[in-house]
Structures are given as C-alpha cells and as structure tokens.
N, C-alpha and C positions, 0 to 999 in steps of 0.2 A: 503492503499499501504507501510508503514509503516512495518506494521509488519511483512508482508511479503522479506522483508531490512530483517528483522534479521533474519531469522529466515534462511536467506541464508549465513547472512555472520555468523550463529554460528553452519552451514553447516560447514563451509571452515576451520572453527578454531578445529573443531574437527577430520577436516583429519590435519588439520597439525599441532596438538597436536600426534596421531595415526602414522605424516609422521617423529617428530623431534623422539618420543620413537623408532623409528625401526632407526635409525640415529643412537642413544647413543647406540641401543645394537646390532648395526651393530662394530662400533667404539670399543666399548668394548671385539668386538671377535678378531678384526682385532692388541686391544693389544697384546694381549693376547697370540697370537699365533705367533707377533714380537716378544716376550717376550721366550717363546721358540724357536726361530729358532734361539735367541744368543749362547743358551746351544750347539747344535749341536761342539761346538766346541772342548766339553768338554769330545768327545768320539771321539777317533786315530779310523780312519777306516784303516782296512789293508792298504791300500795305505799308510796316512801318515803316518804311523808308523816313529818315529822317533832311535829307535832303530831296532840295528841288532839279539836281541830276537827275541825265541817261544814268545806266547802271549797266555792268559788265557783272556776271558772278561766273567764274569758270568753278569749274566740280570734276574734280582728279584726285590724285596719290600723288604722292615720294615716290610711289613703285613704279609705275606707269611708267613709258616707255618716250608716247606720247605728250603727254601731260610734260614731263622731264622736257619734252621742248618746247611745249610753249610755254614754261617759266619764265624762257626772260625775253623773249617776247612780249609777254602781260608784265615784265621788268619796265619796258623801253614804251610802252605804252602805258602805263602809268606814269612815269618824270613824264614823257611827249605833253599828254593829254592832263593832270594839271591847273583840276578848276573846273573843267571845260563835262567829265565824265567819271564816274567813280566806280572803277574793278575791285572788286573783290574777287580774292584767291582763295577755294575751301576747299582742304584736302578731309573726302571724303567717309578714311581713315581712322581721322581725329575728330573727325563731325559727324557720326553715321548719319544723325537727323538730320542736318542738309538734305542727301541723300531722298532720306524716306521727303521730306518738306517741300524738295521741287520736283518728283519723283522725275530720277534719273537713271536711266535703264545700264547707260552708257559711259562709259569718261574716259577722258574729256567728254562735256559738255559746259556750251558756254549759252548764258540763255541770255537776253538783249534787254533791259526793261528800258521805257521813256522815261522821260522826269516827272508825268504824274504817277509811271511805281506799274506802268501796265507792262503784263508780259510782250513783243509785237516780236520776237523771233529767242530762232533756240537751232543748235546744231550740234551733232555727238561728232567725237571724233577731232582730232590734232584740224586747225583752222592755219590758213597764211594772215600774216601782219597783212597784205595786199588785204583781202577780206573781211578780216574786221577794222579796217578803214571804210570797208564800205559800205556794212555797217555802221558805222558808226555816223557815217554820212543818214544813214536811214533815222536817226531818229535826232539830226540837226549841231551832230557835233562836225568840226571841221577847224 
C-alpha cells in the first residue's frame, strides 16, 4: 500500500515539473514579446509623423547584402537632402515590430510617404540612387 502511494506522489511530481517548465517557457515568451512591443515607439507610422516633410523609410537588416549595398546610398541622400526629406533606416532584426507595422514581405523595402504622411510608393529589393531621386520628385523634393 505504501508503495502505491509513493508511485502516485512521483506521478504528481512529474506532472508538477512539466507544468512548472511550461509556465517558465510561457513567461519567457511573454517577456520577450513585451520587450518587442516597447520598440513600437521607435518606428514613426505615417499618422504619427511629426514633420511636414516627405519621408522615405528603408526597412532592411545588417545581414542582408542588398541592404548593405543600400546603406551608403541612403547615407549620401540623408546628407544631400537634409531638411527636404526625412530618411529613416530601420533594421527589422532589431525592430521586428516595424516589419509587422509596415507589412514587410521582402527586405530591403523602401516606402515613400508624402508630406501629409500618406504612402505614395513602395519598392522591394535594391533600388539605385537615380530611381530614388525620381521617387523624391514625385513628392516634390528636388
């Protein structure tokens, strides 16, 4: 009889350990996602834009070769067009919520917003500087 009670206790201990492990894993998942949600403020949505300038948002990753090729082009454009257009570069590996917010399917993706914050163009993949300049003209940036 005593042996049967010990087996029942061991069974409940195993069940308790499984429940404890599931709780820990679930808590870690929730903590990770809460941390991601805090990053939402880093990404200006078209509605939240506090500037009256047109805006180009480039979403990519530092591990992506076309994204790396875009980096010097975007840096040059930031210097050349300062005060005429806002250029934001977002690494989706560091800010995964941005990929969801902007509904990104491929990186790099460039999204062009007019001065009112309305999306007027979207491009997926590498885009040459000349094509970006043509897009800037669409929103009145010269």
